[in-house]
N, C-alpha and C positions, 0 to 999 in steps of 0.2 A: 123120729124115723119111722117112716110108713112103707110097707112092702106092698108093692103093685103086681100082681101075678107071681111069678115064683123066681125071677131074677131080678127085676128092676127095682131098685131101692131109691126112695127119695129122702135126702137129709135136710133137714131144716138149717137156716143160716147159723143159728147158734152152735149147733153140733160142728159143723164145717170149722167155723171161727175157732172152737176149743180145739179141734183135732191139730189144725194148722199151729196153733199156739203152743200146743204140746211139742210138736217136732221143732218149732223155733226155740223155745225155751229150753228143752232138754237135751237138744243136741241128736236125739235118738235118730236111727236110720229110719227112712220113710217105711221101708218093708216092714220093719218091726212094729211100728206103730199101727200100721194098716193091720197087720195079722192080730194085734192085740184087741182091736176095735172092732174087727170085722168089716173092715172096707177093703176093697180092691186098691193095691199098690197103685195102679195107673191113675186111679180115681183121687187117691191121696197127692200124687205128682201133679194132677192137673189143679186141685186145689191150691198147692202151694204156688205152682207158677201163676196162677190168676191173683192171688193174694200179693205176691212179689210186683206183679205187672199193676193191679189196680188198687191194692190197698187192702183188700177183702176178698177172701175165697168165692164170697157170693155176689160179688160186683162186676158187670161186665163192661163198667165206665172206667177207662184208665184214669188214675190219679193225677196225671199231668193236665188232662183236658179239663177236669173238674178244678185244679189248683189255677190253672191259666184263666179259666172264666172268672175265678172269684179274685184273683189277685193282679189281674192284667199281665199274667205271664211271668212274674217275678217270684222269685223264692222268698219267702219269709226268713228272717233270722235265723229261727230254730231249724229249717230245713237246709239252711245253708251251712250251719254246723254240723249237722247231722250227715251231710255229704262230704264233709271236709272242705268247705269252700269258704270258711268263715272269713280268712284274710286275702281272698282273692277277688279280683272283680270280674266281671262276664264280659270284659272288653277283648280286642284283639291282641295279638302278641305287640310287645312293647308299650303297653298302656300302664 
């Protein structure tokens, strides 16, 4: 972590990912973890949202965009299982 001026802090990717992992794995409330680590709660909320949306608190590229580019838009078997779609097909109703 680097302090620029008196208020703006820059956190490296490893730190952001570790903090998100703490919240995710422990289930502790974001404000509690933020206070313990000296991070503004709004900043941690932002990292959590970005991690959920993009797969990483440090990435601005959505996971779906990169997954679609690499696999033709289809979910891999592990991804389907994780999403609870293992026994379902991706067709319309009645298929």
